C-alpha atoms as one frame of an Amber mdcrd trajectory, in Angstrom:
protein
  92.107 124.696 111.781  89.620 122.594 109.852  87.442 120.204 111.874  88.613
 116.596 111.682  86.078 114.256 110.117  86.497 110.610 111.076  83.517 109.210
 109.136  85.553 108.895 105.928  89.139 107.997 105.032  91.725 110.645 105.880
  95.345 111.319 104.857  98.198 110.784 107.332 101.954 111.070 107.032 104.295
 109.160 109.294 108.017 108.540 109.629 109.666 105.207 110.321 113.029 106.357
 111.647 115.738 103.738 112.182 119.170 104.303 113.768 121.600 101.627 114.876
 118.902  98.949 114.573 116.335 100.757 116.672 113.197 102.730 115.762 112.102
 106.045 117.182 108.599 106.071 118.688 106.639 108.695 120.595 104.311 108.170
 123.542 101.023 109.983 122.964  99.057 112.027 125.526  95.824 112.638 123.572
  92.655 110.856 124.760  92.395 108.637 121.665  95.831 107.087 122.206  96.843
 108.091 125.716 100.102 106.400 126.831 100.436 104.403 123.615 103.564 104.372
 121.454 103.342 105.489 117.857 105.673 106.511 115.081 105.826 110.324 114.533
 102.687 110.836 112.524  99.797 113.138 111.904  97.080 114.335 109.509  97.908
 116.090 106.299  96.255 119.455 106.706  93.929 120.824 104.006  96.067 122.441
 101.269  99.271 121.040 102.722 101.877 119.270 100.633 102.498 115.807 102.199
 106.266 116.558 102.225 105.649 119.702 104.280 103.407 117.650 106.575 106.099
 115.113 107.345 108.667 117.810 108.090 106.159 119.450 110.461 104.958 116.295
 112.198 108.406 114.873 112.953 109.627 118.206 114.267 106.526 118.769 116.448
 106.469 115.246 117.890 110.192 114.477 118.274 112.037 117.785 118.282 114.284
 116.525 115.451 114.553 117.879 111.923 113.692 115.188 109.442 115.155 114.609
 105.979 113.082 112.053 104.039 115.058 109.777 101.672 112.371 107.300 100.537
 108.773 106.217 100.958 108.363 102.850 102.661 104.833 102.461 101.348 101.255
 103.558 101.526  99.249 101.724 104.206  95.465 101.576 104.684  94.559 100.937
 108.304  90.966  99.996 108.972  90.762 100.471 112.771  87.537  99.080 114.188
  88.736  98.576 117.796  87.845 102.171 118.727  84.178 101.824 117.765  83.176
 101.001 121.325  84.963 104.019 122.808  84.290 106.626 120.123  81.372 105.214
 118.111  83.093 105.295 114.749  85.583 103.406 112.579  88.891 105.101 111.876
  90.383 104.609 108.400  93.622 106.533 107.771  95.544 106.196 104.466  99.166
 106.534 105.666 102.168 107.600 103.595 105.159 106.251 105.458 108.483 108.069
 104.952 111.964 106.786 105.649 114.787 109.214 106.358 117.343 110.698 108.691
 117.003 112.974 111.664 119.221 115.818 112.821 121.843 115.258 115.515 120.357
 117.841 117.826 116.949 117.406 119.399 114.930 120.484 120.244 111.823 120.616
 122.396 108.837 118.552 121.221 105.159 119.333 121.744 104.699 118.166 125.320
 100.944 118.768 125.169 100.727 115.923 122.610 103.785 113.795 123.326 104.947
 112.562 126.749 108.158 110.819 125.699 110.408 110.039 122.688 112.295 106.714
 122.867 114.186 104.197 120.689 112.949 100.569 120.452 114.370  97.385 118.987
 112.265  95.504 116.412 111.704  92.774 118.973 110.351  95.232 121.512 107.948
  96.637 118.927 106.860  93.136 117.889 106.024  92.302 121.530 103.797  95.350
 121.989 100.051  94.757 122.137  97.043  96.931 121.269  97.224  98.620 124.625
 100.883  99.602 124.156 101.229 100.271 120.419  98.703 102.704 118.905  98.626
 101.120 115.437  99.617  97.519 115.027 100.467  98.106 111.373 103.753  99.578
 112.631 104.895  95.980 113.177 104.389  95.307 109.449 106.229  98.523 108.572
 109.257  97.356 110.555 109.166  94.014 108.715 108.812  95.814 105.355 111.803
  97.991 106.261 113.990  94.969 106.914 112.699  93.344 103.728 114.223  96.296
 101.873 110.984  97.852 100.667 111.419 101.484  99.702 110.316 103.700  96.862
 111.713 106.973  95.513 110.191 110.195  96.868 109.311 111.107  93.260 106.354
 108.688  93.346 104.596 111.296  95.470 103.164 114.053  93.303 101.493 117.132
  94.745  99.655 119.466  92.449  97.682 122.638  93.106  94.917 123.405  90.678
  93.581 126.935  90.718
């Protein structure tokens, strides 16, 4: 695995998964976001197609297979609240996918995720910085209900050899 470099922007994929008016979030166990809720998300690995990354991340973090249908948007999160703890600013560029999950849930990565749970939009809106890892998730929920979505074809992945 390539070393993660936080001193520059980095690419992340995430899924905003809605079912019956609730959204699927995962409780993280890693030091940086311990016991905070987040949407299934993670770095795009070097040489990885973002579509492959979202399949992998949702499966690893929730145990569900994910079928993307649209892109909600591309979000730039300038996170300065972790400077005191880690000494750097985090700046992910996040491609947020919408889609469906499988009916059957398999085991998720318990070394990274403590719990998988559904939340109402109101519950998410009431979360603070100690409960919700990235507050931009609140805006994503609002954008979802505003009907924002883009075709998957806006994402182009090319390999140049």
